[in-house]
C-alpha angles and dihedrals in degrees: 000000000000113000094017117139116241111264094021111135113254095224118191108267088001093281127117109233121235117257094251091061094046088063096045121107127229095264092052092047092051093053093044093051095043090054091048091060100088093051094046091047092052091048091053093048091051092048094047090050098047116013107107095212093051091044089052092050091049089052093050093049090047089056092048090050090059090076119102118269138055124308112238129202114197124193145120133232113345091358090058090050091050093062098052092082090056094049091047091053094047093047092048089055095050101263118126109239136155137188110220134187105251094216093053091045092052093054102032112014110048093090087070096040094107089068092068120094092209136351122209113201117204124200127151095202098035086218103084105134095226094051092046090052093048090055091048094052095036093098113170095348119125106256137172133184135216108191142156098209118070089181093060135110094245092050090053092047096047122089095189113042141161125198124232091209094201097130122227115331120200105179136033117338107278115131092024090056092046095048096040090052091050091048090050093049092048091049091050090048091051090049089054094044092242126149108239108170099092094046090046094049091050091049091051091050092048091046093053098045095041092048092063094047097044095044089051090062096043095113091058090047092052092048090053091053098037101101095046119129088206140354123223122192120208130193142147132219113346090357089062087069086052090051093054092046091047092054091049091051095050094045098044097045103035105020089232112137114246129166133198128223140172114243092251092043091053092051092053098068118326094072089063092075096049110131137142091294092060130094121188123191104205123191104210095184140136125009091329094055094117090059089058092050091051091050090050090053090050092051090050091051088056090052097256125136121241134199099203113201109194146129091246133089114255130172121245114245136169088269102031128066108181119203112193113217118184112242122260132183116273128291095021091085084081084079105033094048090070095068100082095046091046090052091047092050092051091050092048094054092042087060102037106019134259119284096195116066118210115273116213100170134042115254127208110307111220135167 
């Protein structure tokens, strides 16, 4: 980090963790941080509604977004996933917007960067090498930042910046994904001139109450998925961001191979190899929910198992494990969709052990 003294610990989010966390294992950290999500989300919603500095930054970014050209969101990993809900909202309201992998953009897209009205860079650490480089070469381009680390290089380089307010995170992205997604949705809403508070408050309430219920049944969920040769996670719109994040969570924490798909992308190829060794987690949410239910029925006809995450009532069968998720306004399902995969991941590592040890300091950031 710029201005940091040599030998100073590079603590996550710039904060030294308490001793009790330093001795916690990966499984304990995952559950702690999952259960912190509702509180952190509510704190962010309150701050984005009332904090004068944040309100001013939202206003500035709204003005910059009024320029001609598409709105870009640039991130990698969980940060990339966090922006998909925002792009989905903007597109659905007639504004051209795209979520782009920051590493690909750095090496292949910058020659077209001048065509964008505004680019929002997302990075939890604020130290990712690709994001730092994009800020350094950004020049006079209109840029904004969504970041969880106010002591970071990107935060210092950015003129227009919004905090994620998730607190330090030592395991897989949980509360940083949740809060970054919320921040992205709020920013997109502000750009469109849409009121967001009521929808956000409902999503936070649903997230909190459904977390407790879904996590309580995590052992049954894990048992249903246990014999799978692979798990594929399928979503559309904002829930596609949830699908990518879910696959990252399962793979990073358990080592079990999981892959994300859009609903249409899954239909055009991957569904052809569905058989009794296959488990699909299908998010049947939002205005395209019926498409997810139809895909679940098709997987079942091929002998594959399905965890169906939806707001509807579905009967449990040998091949279908329904997870009821109370409905929220689009695109807030980009947050609530994560609950079932997070619960599954926790149950998996409780049974087999956690592959990813806690990380309390930033390592070397390389491209």
